[in-house]
Every structure is written in structure tokens, then in C-alpha cells.
N, C-alpha and C positions, 0 to 999 in steps of 0.2 A: 569532403563537405557535404550533400548534393546541394542542388542551385536552387534557390528560390523559387522559383516553374515549378523543381521535379514537385512531388508527391509521392514518399516511402512508405511501404505499406508493414504495417505492425498487427500484431499481434494485442488486445489487453487483456490478460487474465483475471477475473477480481470475481468477489462475493461476499458474504460474511467471513465474519473470522473459524478457524476451526474449519472450514471446508475445505480443505487440500487441498488448495491454489499452487505450491509450488513443486505439488509433485506432480501434478500436471504441466504445469509452463515447463516443467523441467523434459516429461515426458515427450511434453510436443517439439520442445529443442532438436530432443536426440535424432526426433524422427526428421526434418526440416529443419536440418543445417542451425540454429539460433544462437541466440546469446540472450539472456535474462538480467530486465533491467529491473532494483527494485523500487516498488511504489511505496513505500512504507516511509513513515517518522521516523520509527524507531529502528532499523535494522542500519540506518545511518551509522551507528553511534557506533566504537571499539566497546565492548566487554556486557556490550547487553544483547547476549548472545539466545537464553534461557527463553525472561520475556520477553523478548521481543519475537521468538520465533524461528528464529534463522535458518536453522536446521541446515547447517551448508552441510554438513553427511549427503544432503538430499542430489546437490548439484552432479555429484560426481564431479566428471569433468568436463565439464558445461560453464562455458567464462560468464561470471555475474558480475554488475555492475552498479552501483550506488549500495554496496552495504562495506562496513566499517569503514569509514571515510571519515568520517570525523569525532571528538576528544568530548566526550560528556561533561567533565572537569569544567570545559573552555571554552566551550564552541555551541553558538545556538544556530541551529542546520535550518534553512527558514524555508518558504516558496519560493523568493530571489534564487537562491540557490539552486534547490532542484530542477527551475527550470531551467537555466544554464547548464547543469549534470548532466538532469537526460536527453535532452535537446543534444546535446554534444556528443553522449553515448548514444542514441538512436543516427547522429549522421555518422560518426566512424563505424558501427557496426554493420547501416545499411552500403557505405564505403570499399567494409570485404564479402562484399555481397550475401552478407548474412543475416537472415530473420532475426530485427529486435521484438523481444517477447514485454513486456510491460506483465508484470505479476504483483497485484499489493492492491490492498482492503482501506490507504492512506485518503479520504473523500477528495480533498482539496488536490492532491498530488493530481489522482488519476485528473479533476475535471480540467487540472489545467493544459494538459495531453489532449484532451478531447478537443477542448474548445480553442487551443491556441491563446492561452493568456499574452497578453503584453501587460509587463509594467511600469505605468507609467509617473511621469513625473519625477525621474532621475534617482538614486540612492536613499536607501533610508538612512537617517543619520545613527548612532549605535543604539543600540539596546541599552532602557534605561529601565529600573522598575518605576521609577517616578516621574516619573517624564513620554507624553504620550507618542510616538512614533509617528512625526507629522512627515512629509514629502517634503522638503525643503524650497521646492522649487515645482509647484506643478504642469510650469511652464518650460522645464526641461524635458530635450530629448529622452524617449522614454528606454529606461535602464535594461528591458529586453524586448526584446521582438523577434518571434518567433522564426528563424532562418529560412523554414521550408512548410510544405504541406503533409498533413499524414492522414493517409487511406488508413483507416483502424477496422478488426474482426473484432469486433468487443464478446469474449463468452466468460458467463456466469457461472460459478460453480453453486449447484440448487441444493438442498434437500429441506425436507417438511422441517416444519419450526421443532416438532419434540425430537425429534433428529439433531437439530443441531445442539438443543438446548444440552441435550446429554454427552454430545461431542464435545460441548465447551464445556461441560463440570470435570469430564473423564481428562481431557487437555488438560488441565490446572490441576487437578491430582497428582496427573504424572510429572508436570512440572515444578510441584512442589517439593514431590518426593527425588528429583534427577537434579535436587541447589539448585532452586530458584532464588533459596530465601541467602544460601549462600552466595549467592554470587550478588545480589545488591548489598549485603555487605562488607561486600570485595568491590565495589564501585565507590561506596562510601569511605570507605582505608586508601582508598586512592582519588582524592578529594572533592565526588561528587557528591555536594550536599543534600540533605533533604531538600530543603527547599528545591533544589533544580529538582529531584526527586519527584516533586510535586507537578512539578511543571508535566513528565515525561508522561502521569500518567496511572492508571490502569495497574498493572501489578508490580509498578517501581513505587508511586504511589502510598498504595495502599501495606505492602511489605513493609515500605521505609517505616508509616504508622504503628507498624506491627515493633519493628526494632526500637521506638521507641517509646516502650510497655505505652502506648497510647490506645491499645487493643491488648483480646488475646487471640491467640493461633486459631484458633474458629471463629471466632469475629472479623478476625481479616480473611479469612477462607470466604466466607458466608458472603460477608460485604463486598470482596473481589469479583465471588462468582457472578452477582448481583449485578454490576458496573460491570461487566463484560457481555452480560444480555445486554447490560443496556446500550453498551457499547452494537451489538449487533441488528437492534433491534434502526438506533438510526444509518448505520448504515443503508440498511433496506429502504431507509425513508432516502439518503443519498441514491440510491437503485431508480427507486421510481422515478425523481426528478429527473437525471438521466433519460429514463424512456418519455417522459414528458415533453422533454426540450428536444427530443427526436432522434435519439443516439438509439442504433438497433442493439440489443443486446440479446445475444441466446444463452439460454437457462438450459444449462444442461442439469439432467437430471441424477443427482449421484456423480456429476465432470463426464457421464459417458454420452446419454441419449439427449438432442441429436448429435452424434458422434461427431467430437472437434478434431476429429482428423481427417476428415468427409472434409467440414466443413472450411477447412485449414488448406486443402489442399484444391478446391475450388474457389477459396479466395486468391489464391497466390497465382491458377491458373487464368484468373479474370474470368470465373466460371458465374453465371447468375447463382446466388441463394437463394435456399427455401424461405418460405414465408416464415416468419416469426408467430410460434401458434401457443407463448404463455408468456405473459410482460405482467409483470409485478404492478407495476402501474394500476390493470384494470379490475383487480380486483380492492372489492371496497377495505376490506379491512386489514391492517398492513397486519404483517407477524408480531407477535409477542414472547420475544426469547425471556 
């Protein structure tokens, strides 16, 4: 594990949903001897494959972390566990002289790494749906403190809003045709309650409502399409917040321009990076997906 005073170089590949983040992360990992750490709050769960967009076939021989590590029927994977798992994975990868590449779009997870979240006040009590989860002793030692610092190169995949809308719809129809409804049926059969499906949101929530005959198939698809587009909008709001807080994000047009391989090569060599020519937060009207 790196020393507390060390600074570990990492790549962060992010962007709105349905923009090809995983493909870019895999390509960079192949070129720069990297391993991928998923920053996705649903890919951690076994069996949630199609709906969470794991796309495991894309990884090929590239090692990945924080995927398929929790049981959706019995575990609640939270920020505290992500912090511990992600920092441990980053340290282990760096110890083997490989490049940690964080890839995903879960805003809270990305912020936890970039802003080195601490978890004050000791461990949270067990989850209960009818009791607020208040830390038992605010004066207790932190339950998690980042063990070293990070030096991140943040790259986001950017497409015009009309293109993202189209990609979201195409991907949704592909997933529906490739067994996403059957996946949710199987999860429920394996003990994942419909209440838990609602907690997982988006695909799992809307399909579970359809399976309970609370909406028709066309109604489910239309509602889900709108909710995914709203989710993409919330992701953009988060990226703007990161930029306003001082985080430098290189937005790559279609994942290619500026060239992510050139940026990464300069970053790893300690060379000066080019000025950022495009920032989402500089545009008055946020994208509406």
C-alpha cells in the first residue's frame, strides 16, 4: 500500500450514461498497463448485469475491480464500503506498478475519490427502514480516512445532447430485447424483493413495476426512457459542480478529441497538459436530455 505521503496517479473516465465509458477505459488499460475500478453503485451486485451495463465481455483480459462483489438480496452496498474497497484497490494496483483507472458515472462515488472523503463519527448502525441512520458517536474516530493522496487525470466522454438522447434510446431497446426483463424476473426469483428493486432504481424499479402488472410494457418503456434521460441530466449537473469546485475535466468529443492517449501519456510522464478548451459549467443552459 502506498505511504500516506505518496500521491498515486489515476485516470478517471466518466461522463453521462450511454456514452461508451467502459470501451474507452478498456482501451486505455490495454495501452498503459492498467486495471479498471468500477465506480457504479449497481455493478457491485451479482446478477445485475444487463440493467447495470456491466458489459463484461468488453474487458477481455483487463482485470476489473468492484464488480460482482455484493449480494442484492441480502446486502446494501454503501459509500463507506465503496471508499474502503476503492482505495484498497487503487493501492493494490499501484503496488504492482500498474495504472488504476476509475470508470463510472455514480456521482457520489466519483466525488468521494476526487475529494478524498473521510467518514467521521464511527460506523453507522445497521440499516433499518423505519429508523434514521444517525452515527452513534460523532466524537468517535473516523471510520475511514484516505490512506494516501491521489493525482487524477479526469476525462469525460462527450456527445451532443441529441446524440446522447438517441444513444440512450437505442441502448434501452437493445437491453430490453436482450433479456433485461428476464434478468429482473430471475433476481426476484432468487430473493430480491420488489421493494429492493425500487431502491436500485431506473431499469430495476420500472421493470419490477411492470412485472407486478402496475403498468403496460409500452408504458414501462416510455417511463424508463424518460427516467434515464433525467438521470443523464443529473449527471451533467454533477459534472458542472465538479468543474466549479476546481476539478479539471477534459471533455473528449465522441471519446476521441482531445486524444485521450496523448493526454494520458503526458500525464504519466509528468509533462504539462494542454489548457482545457471546453467546460460544461461555462454554458448557461444545461443540457436537457
